N, C-alpha and C positions, 0 to 999 in steps of 0.2 A: 721955219719949223728949227728946231733947234736939232742938235745930233743926238741927242737923250732920249728926245719923242720918236725918230727915225728908228731908230734902234728897238725900242718897245715896241713897236708897230710891227716889224719885222716879225720878231719875236709872237706877236699875237697871230698875225696870219699864218706863221709856222704851223703855229698849233692848234688854229681850226680848219685850215685848207690842207696841207697835206695829209694828216688822217684817212681825209676822204678820198684820196688816190688809192689805186689795189693793184698789186702784182701778180701776175699769173706765175705760181709756183710747181714745177713738174716733177716729179720723183722716178727716175728713170729704174726699169723693172730690174729686179737683182733675183738672186739661189732661194728655193723655197726651204733650203734645209741649210743648217750650219752645225758643227760641233766647236766646240768648246776647245779655245787654241785656233780656232779660225779665224781670216782676216774678212770685219764687214766693209763691204764697199757699195757707196752707192754713189750718182752723177745725181746733182740737183740742178734744175736749170730756171733761170728767174727772168721772166718776159714781164715787165714791168708795163704799167700802158700810160706812164708818166715821168719822167724821169724823176729818180728815187735813191735815198741815200738810207739805209739801214741794215741793221744787224740778222745776219744769217743765223740762226738758232736750229738746230738737229738733234733731238732728243730720241731714244731708245724707251719704248715703252712694252712694257709685258705683263702677264695677269698678277706678276708677284710685285710690282714697281714700276719706276723708270729712272733714268739716268741721264743727263746731259751729254750728248756726244761731242755736240762741235757749236761754236760761237764766232763768228768773224764778219766786222762790218763791210758793207759792200757799195759800191754807189752805181747805178745801173741807168742809163738815158733811154728814155722812151723808144728812140732808136734804134735801139740794141738787144742784144741777147744775153746773160751771162750764165754759162754751167760750172757748177762746183761743183769736185768731188772730195765726198767723206768719205776717209779712213779708219777703222778702229780696229785694235785686235780684242777679238776676244777672250781677255784671259780673267784670271780670278780679282785682279786689280779692276778691271773695268768691269764687268759684268758681276761680281760677287755670286750673289742669289737668283741673280734674276735667268730665268730660262722658260723653256713652253711655249707659246705661241705669240710672237709679238710683232710691233710692226714699227717702221721709222716717221715719226712726223718733226715736222720741217715748217718753218716760221717766218715769215719776211712781209714787211709793208704791212703790217697788219693781215696778212692772209696766211693759214695754216690750213697745209693737206698732210695725208697721211698715205706712207707705201703698202703698197699689198703685204699680207701676212705670211710672216715664215716661222720657223721653229728652230731655238736654238738648244740641242742635246748634249746630253753629257755620255750616252748610250754607247757599247760597243758591241757587237754581235760576236761570240765565242763559240768557236765549235774545235772538239778535239774527237779524237780517237784511241780505244787504249783496250788492253781485254779486260772481260768480265770476269775471268776469273783467275785469280792474284795466289802464287806460292808464295809461302812463308820463306824469307830470305834471299827473295828474289827480284831482282828490278824490273821494273814495269816500264818500259816506252810510251811518254805522252806524246803526240804530235795533232798538229792544228792550224788554223787560223784565226786572227784576230781583225777584224775591220769594224771603221767607223760607220755610223749611220747614215752620212755621207756617201759612204761607198769608197773611203780612199782607206789603205790600210794605216792601221793601227803601228808607230815605232815607240813602246812602251818599254813594260815590263808584265812577264806572266806567271803567276805561281799556281801549282798545283796542290792538292793538300787533303789528307783524310782525317778530319779531325779527330775520328773517336782513336784514331791509332797514332794521332800526334805527332804525323809526319806530314813535312811541307820539301816541296822542291819549288826553285824560280831560275827565270832565267830572261832574255830578252828577245822581244821578235824581231827579225828581220823581212822588210816588206808585207808585214801582218803575217808571217810565217813560224811558228817557232818547234821545239824540241826538246823535253824535259826526259829525264830519268830519276823515277821515285823508288827508292829503296821501301820493299815490307819488311818488316821487322822478323826477325826468324821465330819470336814468339808471340805472333802476333796471334790472337784469340780468330778460331774460324767464326764467319758469319756474314751477314750482311752490311758493309757501307755506302758511304756517299763519296766518291772524286769529285770534288770539285776545283775547276779551275778558273781563276782570276785572270784579265788582262787589264792595263790601266795605263796611263800617263801623266806627265807632272808638266807644269807652265816652270818658265824661269822665277818663279816665287817659290819653287817647291812646293806648290800647290797641287791635292789630285785635279784632274781635270777632267778626263773621260772613263768611265769606270763600264766592264762587262764580266759576266760569268758564264759557266752552262754547268751541269752537274749531268753525273753517268752514278747508277747504282752496281758495284762491284761486290763480287764474292772471296775472302777469302779460304783457301780450301782448308779442311782438316787433314793434317798430316800425324799418324799414328805415328809414335815414337816407343812405345813398349806393351807390354801384356802380361797379365799376372795373372791368379787365381786367389780367390779365398776361401777357406773350408770353415765351415764351424765346429768341425773337431778332426781329431787327427788318430781317433782311435774308435771303431764301428762295430757292434756285434750285431751276429746275424738277429732277423728281423728286423733292424732300426734304418731310419733313415739318414743320407747323409746330406746336407746341406752346401753348394759353391754356387760361387757366383765366377763369373768369367768380367776382368775389368782389363780394357783399353783403353791406356793412354792415350792424347794427342801433344802437339808443340807446345800447348803450354800448362801440360800436367792436369790437365779435365778430361774427364771419362766421356768417351766415343760411344755412339751405340752404333753397331755393324755386327754382320753375321759372321762370327766364327766355325771353326771346323775343329770339333771337341772327340775326343775317344777315350774312352776307360778300358784303361788295359788289365788283366788279371795278371795274379802273380807271376803265372806261367810265359806272360809276354802277350799272349793274344788279345785280339781285341771283344771285351764283351758288349759295348755299343759304340756306335757312333752315329754322330749328329750333328747337323749346324744350325748353331744356337743365337739368338741375340744376346749380346753384353749386359750386363749389369742384370740380370738374371730377376730371382735366383731361381736356381735347380736342385730337383731332388734323385737321390740315387737308394733306391731301396735295394739293401743285401740283404736277402733270401737264405734262407736254411742252404741250398745247395751250393754258393758261392763261395768258391776257394777260400781257405784261410790264406794269411799273408799278408805282405806289402802291394797294394793297388797303386795305379797311377792314375789321374787325371791330367790330360795333354790336350791342351789349346792352343790353337795356329792361325795365324791371319796374316796371308801376307808373309813373309821373310822372318817373322816374329812366333817363339814359339814359349809357352809359358808352361810347366812341369810338376805339381806338386803330390807328394804322397799321403796315404796313410793307410792305417794296420786293419783288417779283418781278422778279427778273434776267431779262436777255433771254437766249434760245438760239437760236443759229444751229444746225441739225442737222439731216441727210440720212441718210437710208438706201437701200440699193440691194436691188433683186432681178430675177434674170436669170432671164427667162421664156422659154426656147426661142430664139430669136432676137430679144428685146426685150428692153431693158432699161429699167425702170421707177424712175421717183428718188421718194422720198416727201420729204415737209418732214414731217420728226416735230418739229419747232423750235415755238418758241412767237413768232416774225415770222416774218416774208415776207421770201423769199428771193432776190437776183439776182444771182449768181454764176456764176462760170464752173466747170466740172467737166470733168477729164482723164481720159477714155475708152480704155482700153486692150483692145488686140485683135490678142493674139499681143504682137510688137515693136514694131507701130504704135501711135500715140496721136492720137488726136483731141480738142478743146477745143471744149466746147457749153457755152452758155446757158443758164442755168439759172433761169428765172422764174416762183416757187410762193408761192402763199398759205399762211398756215397749214393743216396739213392736208391739200393737195393735192396733187397727186401728175402725174407729166409722163414719156411714153412715146418709145422710142428706140427705131428698127428696126436691126438689127446684120447689115451683109452681108459678104464676104468670098468669095476661091475655098473652093470647094466643099473641107470638111475639118471636122477639130475644131480650137479654138482655145481659148486660156484667156485670162478675161476679167476687168478692172480696172477700177474705179474710184477717182480720187483725188481728195478734196474739202479743199483746206486743207492741214495738214502729214499729213493720214490718208490712209493707203490702204486699199481694202477688196478684197480679192481676192473674185470671185463663182463661180468654179468654171471648168468647161469647157463649149462648147456647139458642134455640129455647126454652121456657117452654111454659105449658098452666095450666088455674086453673081460678079459676074467680076469686082470688085477688092473691097479693105477700104473700109467705108464705115459711117460714123453718120449714119442721118438721123431727124428728126421721125416719130411715131410715125404722126401721122395725115397727111404728106404725101401716100402713097400712095393714099389716098383723097379727095382734096379734091373731086377729079368726081363724086364719090358722096355726099359732103356736099351739093352746091348742088342735085345733081338732088332730095336728099332735101328741102332745103328748099322748093324749087319744087312736090313734091308736095302736100305740108303744106302752103302755101299757098294750092294749089287746092282741096285737101279742106275747107281753113276756111273759103274764099269759099261751098262748098256750100252747107256746115254753117248759115254763119250765114245764106245766101239763105233756108233753108228755116224757119227759126227766125223770121226777121222776120215772114214769110207767114203761119206760122200763127198769131202772135202776132196780127197784124195782123186775122188772118179770125175769130180766137175774141172779140176786144176791139170790133168796131164792125161791124155788119151795117148797109147800104146799100140802098135800093131804094123802089119807090113802093107806097102804098100799094095793094091788088087792088081792082078796081071791083066795084062792087056787080052782081051779076048771074050770069049764065050764064057756067064755063069750061068747055072745050073738055072735060074729065072730065065733063060732067054739070050737072044744075042744083044750084050748091053757093051759099047763100046766103053773102055775108062780113058776119061778125059786127063792128061796126067795137067794139063794146065789149071783145069779146076781147082786143083788142090796144092796150088804154088802159095805159099806163105812166104812173102818175103819180108825182112825186117830190115828196117835200116841201120847201122852199123859202122861207124866213124865215116861217115859220108859216104859209103857204099850200100847197095843194096844186096843180104844174102839168101841164095834158094836155101829153105828148109826142109824141100818135098825129094832131095835126092833120096836116093838108095841109102847115102851114107849117113842120112840124117832121118829123126822118129818124127813123122808130123804132129802138129800140134794145133788145136780150135785155136781160132781167133777168138780173144776176150770179149765179152759182153760188153759194152760199153757205156757207162751213166746214162742217164737221159740228158740231151739237149734241153733244159729247161728254159730259153731264150722264150719271152711273149709270143702266141702265136701272130697277137694283132699288130703287133710293129716289128718295123727289122730296124733292126741298131748297127748302125754305122760308126765305131768309135774313128776319130783322127781324121775325119774325109774332109776336105775344105770345104767351109760352110759358107753360102751366099749370101744369108744373112746373119740368122742365129739373135738369139735371146739370152742374154746373160742373166743367170739367175742362182741364188745361194742352194742348194742340193743337199740332202743327206744320204752317205752311201754306207751297205752294209757287206762287206767282203767274208765268204764263206769259203774256206781252204779245205779241200779234203788231200790229207797226208798222205793217206794208203789207197788211193784211188783206183789203183790198176786191182791190186788184190781184192777190192768189194765189186769190181766189175766181173772178176774172176769166179768169184766166190757163190751167184748164184741168190746171194743174200735178197732182205728186203729193202738194201739201201736205195736203191732205185725210186721204189713205191715212196720212200719215206721223204726223198728229198723233192719228187714230185708234190707232195701232198703240200710241202715246205714254200714250193714256189707257187702253188696254187692261191695257197692264202697271202702271199706274197701281191701276186695280181688284186686281190679283193681288194687292199690296201691301195690301190691304183701306181703301184711301182714297175717300173721297166728293167727287165733283167739281161743280163750280158754273161754268157760264159766264156771262159778262156781256158782251156785244159782241164784242170783240175778244180779252177776257183770260177767261183759265182759272186756274180757282181749285183745287187740290190740298188736301183737309183730310185730315191723318191726326192721328186721334181715339185715344184708349185706348178709347172706347165701341164702336168697331170691330177695331180692330189687337189689343184686347187686351194691347197694350204700355202701359205706365205712362210711359216715357219713348221720343217718336217722334222726336225732333231729327235722330239719325243717319238715321236711315229716311228724312224727307224730305231730308236733305242729300245722303246717295246717290242718291234717286229724280232730285233736280234737276241733279244733276252728268251722271247720266248724258244726261238731256235735253240737257244742254248739249251731248255727245259726240256725239250722234245728230244733231241740229240744225247741228253743225258739219259733220261729214260728208255729210249732204245739202246743205248750200251749197256745197262742195266740188265736189259732182256735178252741180249744176244751175246754169244761167246764171240763171235767174231765184230771188234767195236768199230766204230767208225771214230780213226784218229783226224779231230778236225782243230782250225785256228778259226776264232770269230772276232773281228773287228770294224770298228765303223767311223766315221769321220764326217766333218761338216765342211763344203767349200764352193767355189764358185766351176760352174760350168755354163758352155755355150751349147745353146740348146736349139738346133731346127725341128721343124717337125714337116713333111712334106706329103702332101696327099692323103694326107692323114695316115699312111701307112709306113713312111719310113720315117727314122730319126737319126738324125745325125748328132754327135754330141762331141766338143772334146774338153777334156777336162785342164782347169786352171788351177795353178800354185801347188802342183802336185797333190790335186784333191783327191784322187783315186787312186797316187800312191801311198801316202798315209795312209787310207783305208787297208792296202793291202799289207803294209808293213805292219799294221796293229795284227792283222789276222795273223800274220807270220809270227809275232810275239806270243799270240797267244797260243797254249795248251790247253782246249777244253774247257776255255771260260769266255765270257766278253770282254775284249780288250777296246777303250775307245781312246781318242784321241784327246789332248787338252783342249783343245777350240770346240769339241763337239761337250766336254765334260763343262765348260765355262758358260756356254749356253741353256744348260740343262741343269745346271748345279740343284736349284730346288727340285728336281722331282728325284733324282739319281743320289745311290748312294753306292761311295765306291772308296779306293784308297789309291792314290799316287801309288806309280812304279819308281822304284826310288833310283837316280841318277838320268831317269827317262822322261819323255814329251807324251807318256801314256797312263789312263785310271784304269783300273780293274772294277768291275760293276758288280756289286752282290745284289742288290735291291732297287727296287723301282718305288715309286711314292703310289703310282696306282697301275694296277695291272687289269683292270675291269674289261678295257677294250679289247683284250683278246682271250679272256677264261673261257670262252664257248668253244673257242678253236682249239683250245689244249684240253679240256673235258670232252670235245667228239677224238681227239687223236687217243689220247688216254683208253678209249673204250672199245677202239678201233684193235689199241695194241693187244687188250686183254684178251678179244676176239681171237 
C-alpha cells in the first residue's frame, strides 16, 4: 500500500472513530455573586474515557448574551485527569453589557457541561446620615457607607447633591466609608427637597462599573429677614376704616406666614388695641368718633424685628341733640372738646347758648314757654336739627341750664355727704386705734372685787425677737400689747407639704405655680379686717381646681401639678386662677379703706413630686421654678406678672405686654374666662351683702 493511501486511511479513521470517544468534564463550584470588577475564577477537570486531543472552550452565558472567555488545546490520556484553571476579569472590556444571572459553559471532546448559576451585579448599597432640617447659609455634614452587593467595601467616588438647589459635594470612600460637607445657599428657598447620595467606581478604562444611591427628604428652614406694614391710606376720618397688612419676609425675599404681635398706639402713647395676628392679612381698624385725633401708629413685632407705620386721624366736631319732655340734651359725639355756641329755637323764638363739652360728655337745657305745644329745633354751625314738638309750660320762652334749678339742693347734698364722711372717718379711726393699741397698767397681784384671783404675770409676757435676742414687753417699764391675729394658714387640709425634703423616688413633672405675696401682712393681721376670710375663699377655690398650697410667711404658693389635676398642661388653669385672684383682690380694695397690698406672679417649670400614703407630699423645685414665680410676684404691683416661659406656652390665650428689659410679661386679659365666672359672681354677691 502506498504511503499516500495510509495517510488517507488514518484521516478517515480519526474522523469516524475519535468523535465517538467521550470525555467527562467537571466544573468546580464558585461564588454565587460577583460585582463588576471582580475576577471570575473556575477550575475545569477533564476525565476522558480514552486518550484525547481537543480544544477546551469556556463561554460566559447570560440572559442578554454570551462571550467566549477561554480556548486552549489539551491532550489527555485515558489513564490521567487534567484540571484547568479559568480566570477572567469582569471588566467593561470583557463583560460589556452582560449581567444578571449567568453560568459558565465548558466544551471538550464533543462534551458540553454547565456550571451552577451565579449573578453578576453592578449594585452598591449606600447608607448615609444627615440632619433633616437645614439652615440656609450653613453646612450640613453627610456621612455613611458604600458597600458592593458582594459585601465588600467600595473603593470609589461618592457624590451628594440637592438637584433643585443646584448644589453638589463629592469625595472618596475609604474602606467603604465617607464624610461630605454640603453648603446650603444663604438664599435657598424654604421647603422640602430630596438629598441624593451616589456612590460608584470605575475600571481601568475609566468606564463606570458599580453604582448605588440613597435618597432622604430634607427641609430648608424659613428664616425671617425683615418685617413691614402696608396701609391703604395715611389719613383717616372718624367713622372710617383703615386697612393694613403685615408683611413678613424670608431669606429669599418672599412673604412668610407667621403670627405677629401687633399694637395700635393712640396719639398719647397708650395702647388702643393689641392682638396676635397672622401675616398677609388684611386687617381693619375702625376709627370711631371717640378716637383721639392726631398721629396714630401701628407697630408689628416678630422675634427681634419691628415695623412701625403712622397715620393721621383727623379731628371732628360733632354734636347730636335729643328732646326729652321739656329738656334738650346735647351730646358731644366728636373726638375733640367743643366750646361753641348753639342756637335753640322754640317756636319762632331763638336763643343762643354756649356749649362746653368734653369728648363723650353731655349737657342739658331746660325749656319753658307759655303753656302749649311748640316745635323745637337746634342749629350748630351751618346745620339745622329739627327735634319735633313738645308740650311746655311757664311764664315765658326761656332756655336755662338743666342743673340751675337744683343748685340749692346740690349744695345741701354736698353738706350732708361731708357730714356723713366725717362720721365714718371718726368711727374708722377709733376702731383702728382700739384694735391696734391697748394701753393700761398691769393688774396688781392679789384679790380683785370679783374674788380671789391670782394674777399670773407669765401669761402676759409678750416676747419679741429683736437683733437675735428676746425682749420682755410686760415689765413695769413697758406697756402690754396684745399679739397680732395672724392671717390664716391656708395649706390644704388633705395633704401635708414637705418642700425640699429628700425624696426616695419622685416623679418629675412640669407644673404651673402661682405666687401671692402680701406686702402689708402684719397690718392686715392687726386690723381685724375681712382679709383673712377673703384669702380663705381664694384658697378654697384653688383646692376645687386641684391645686396644692404652701404658705411661707406672707407668701402663698399655689401648685398646679398633673399628679393632682390629671392634666398634662396646667399653664392656662394657673393663669386663669391668678387672673381671678387679681380681680377679686382689686374689687376688695375698691370697697375697703385698708387695702391689701399684694404682688401676683406665675411661672411654669419642673418639680420632683412624691406622694406618700395619700397624705404627705414631698417636692423639690428644679431650675429655679418656684424662685422665678416669687420674683414675678415681687415685681408685681397689684397686677398679674408671668414669666417669659409661661407666656410662651400660653401665648394664644393670653393678652399682655412685655416688661422692657426684663424676662416678664404683664397680663391684661385672657381669651376665655368662662371657667371661673361662677366663682367671681358668687364672690361679688358676698361682697355686696
